[in-house]
N, C-alpha and C positions, 0 to 999 in steps of 0.2 A: 896584624895589618894596621897601618896608621890611618886615622880618620882623614877624609878628604876635606881640605880647607876651601870650601866653596863660598862664593859671595853672590848676593842677589844682583842680577844683571838688568840694567835699565836701558842700555843701548849697546850697539855694536859699531865698530869702525870697519867700513868696507874698504879694504886696501886697493882692490882693483888694479889699475895700471899706474898707481901713484909713484912707483919707482921708475916710470918711463915717461917723463914729461913730453918728450917729442912725440911719443906714441899717442898720448892723450890729445895733443893738438891735432893730430892726424885723424883720430877716431871720431872726434866731435862732429865735424862737418860730414864725415862719411856715414856715421850712424844716424845723424839727423836726417840726411837725405834718404837713407834706406827706410827709416821709420816712417817718414812722410809718404814715400812710395807705397809702403805696406798699408798704411791707413787709407790712402786714396784708392789704391787698387782693390783691396778687399771690400771696402765700403761700396765701391762701384759694382762689384760682383753681387753683393747682397741686394743692393737697390735694383739692379737690372733683373735679378732672379725673382724678386717680389713683384715688380711692376709689370713685367711682360708675361702674359698668360701662357705663351708658347714654351716658356722655360719652367713651367710648373710640373716638372718631372722628377723622378727619384734622383737622377744624376745631378741636377742643378740644386735640388734640395740638400744633398750632401755637400755639394760645393759651397752652398751658402753657409752651412754649418762649419765647414773648414775655414771659410773666410772670417766668420765670427770668432772662431778659435784663435786664428792667427792674430787678429786684432787684440783679443784679450791676453794672449800669451805674451806678445811683445810689450804690451802696455803694463804688464806686471813689473817690469824692471827697466825698460829702455828710458822712460822719462827721468827716473831717479838717476840712472847711470849718466845721462847727459848732463844733469845738474852737477854731479860729482866730478865729471871730467873738467869742469870749469871752476870748481870750488876746492878749497883746501879742507873744508869741513865735510868729511865723507862719512857721516854717522847715520844710523837708522835706529829707531826705537825697538825695544824688545818685541812689542806687539806688532809693529810694522814689519819686522823681520819675519815673524811667524806668519803673518798674512801673506807677505810676498812669497815665502817658501811654499805655503799651501796652494796658493793660486798658480804658481809656476809649475808645481808638480801636477796639479789637477788638469790644467789646460794642455800641458805637454803630454801627459799620459792619454788624455782623451784623443789627442791628434793621432797617437799610435793606433788606437782602436778604429778611429774614423777612416784612416787610410786603408785599413783592412776591410771595413765595410764597403768603401768605395771600390776596392778591387773585386769584392764579391758581386757588387752591383754591375760592374762592367762584364764580369763572367756571365751573369745571367742574361744581360742584354745581347751579348755576342754569341754565346754558346747555346742559349735557350730563348731565342727571340720570340717564338710563338707563345710561350708560356710566361714571358717576362712580365706583362701587366698583372697577371694573377700572382706570380711568385713574389714580386716586389710591389706589394700594394702600398697605398698611402698610409694605412695603419701600421704596417710593418716598418716603413721608413721612420715614422715617429718613434716606434718602439725601439728600434736599433739605435737611433741617435740618442734618445733619452736614456737608455740603459748605459750607453758609453759615458755620457756626462755624469750620471748619478754614481755609477760604480767607481769611476776615477776620482770623483770628489770624495767619496767615502774613504777610499784608499789613501788619498792625500791628507785628509784630516787626521786619520789614524797615525800616519807616519810623522806628521808635523807635531802632533800632541806628544808622542813618545819621544821625539828628538828634543823638543823644547822644554820638557820636564826634567831633562838631565841636569846635573849640577855643572856649573861652569866656573872655572877658577883660572887664575893667572891673567894673561892679557886677553882682550876682547877683540882682537884684530882678525877679521874674516879675510882670508887670502883669496878674495874673489870680488867681482864687481856687483854681486847680488847675494842675497841670503840663500845660496845653494846649499842643500841639505848636507852633502858630503863635506863641504868646507866648514859648515857650522859644527858638525860632529867632531871635527878635529880639535875644537876648543873644549869639548866636554872632558871632565876629569872623572866621570863615573863610568859604569859598565855600559858600553854602547852595543853589546851583542844583540839585544832584542831589536834595537833599531836597525842594525845591519841585516838581521834575518828578514825583517819586514821588507827592507829595500831589495834584498836578493830575490824574495818571492815575487815582489812587484815587478822587478826587472825581468824575471823569467816569463811572467804572465803577459807583460806588455811589450817585450822585445822579440825574443826568438820565436815564440809561438805565433804571434800575429804575422811576423815576417815570413814564416814558413807557409801560412795560408795565402799571403800575398803572392809569393813565388809560385805556389801551386795554381792559383787563379790565373796568373798571367801565362804560365806554361800551357794551360788548357786553352787560353785565348789564342795564343800563338799557333797551337796545333789546329785550332778551328780555322784561323785565317789562312793557313797554308792550303786549305781545301777550297778557299774562295776562288772561283774561276776568273773574276775580274782583277786585272793587275792594279787598277786604280783603287779598288776596294782593299786589296792587300796592303798597298802602300799607306792608305789612310789608317788601317788597323795597326800596322807596325809602327807608324808615327805616334799614334796615341799610346800604345803600350810602352814605347821607348821613353816618351815624355814622362809618363806616370812612374815608370821604374827609376828614372833619373832622380826624381824628387824623393821617392821612397828610399833609394840607396843613400842619397845624401843625408836625409834625416835620420834614418835608422843607423847608418854607419857611424855617424858622429856620436849619436846617443849611446850606442853599444860601447864605443870607445871610452866614453866618459864614465858609464855606470857599471861596466863589467870587466874593466881592466884591473890588474893587480893593484892593491892599495898602496899608495905612496905616502911617506911621512911628510915630505916637503911638497908644497904647491909649486907648480911650474907654470910659466907664462903661456906655454903651449895649450894647457888645459883651458885657459880663458879664451884663447884664440879659437879653439874648437867650439867652445860654448857660443861665442859670437856667431860662428859659422852656422850652426844648426838653429840658433835662436833668433837671428836677425835676417840672415840671407835667405833661408828657406821660406819663411812667410812672405818675403818680398817677391820671390820667384813663383810662388804657387799661383797667383792670379794669371801670370803670363803663361806658364806651362799648362795649367789645367783649363783655362777659360779664354784668355785673350787671343789665343791662336784659333779659337773655335768660331766658325762663321756664324753660327746661331747667336752667340753672345755678341759679336760685333754688330750684327743686324739689329738685335734687340737694343743694344746701347744706342745705336743711331736713331731707332724708333723712339726710345724714351727721351733722348736729347731733343729730337724734333718736336715731341709733344710738349716738353718744357718751354722751348722757344715759341711755339704757337700760343701757349697759355699766357705768355707775356704780351 
């Protein structure tokens, strides 16, 4: 076996959409607008959840966590992607690439678990309403959210260290608009089997298993709402479940497509389009689907805004 001729890598070139100038010109204003909406919408949700005492409940605690996650997740790559859309210099340092990879994996994975926790919270609230305050205590909320953040950070750091310690040789062009781990692994000229095993285990733990719990939770919720005598109550419950499930299926469907599909030797533009879908569109829609349609959030937002106006 011939020795691998690897060289020390100081930076990577993020190819992104550089082969499609017209697409770059279209994506810049589109992604800029979506990123701005994501920041404003999710920051508003966090602010209202903190400032209004009526929203100090488990449901809005987890919504606040989801909003913080969405801000962190999109901020790991969107600002740099926007710069690269307007620049011919599309490079990122080795350390910057590792940091972007780790934070992207960590926040994306945490969102998978948080969506599961939110489904479990809704199951307890609708199917076990009398015991809900005891079962979903304040302490348990912090424990569940903290465990999700810490576990996914540990997994992401481990996967990133294993991937970035591999030898890289030949060109340093990442066929992606961010340092996505699968795209970076294609540049490695060493044995990537250990990294691939870790990714597979992580994908199983964070994709089909949580998705199965989500589906089970909402199935039980739907079964319970069918027994509700009030037609208005049933419509409200069905509306909530369908909205939640729409976001879950959008997020999980695109992630499963990206990380559990058969491995391809050549990068395709469709992969990047799907990545933009689950990484930019979903965080933008979450405030609308989960909270802005909620009367409690609207009333709390008006109350907070009125308080700000009065203080002036």
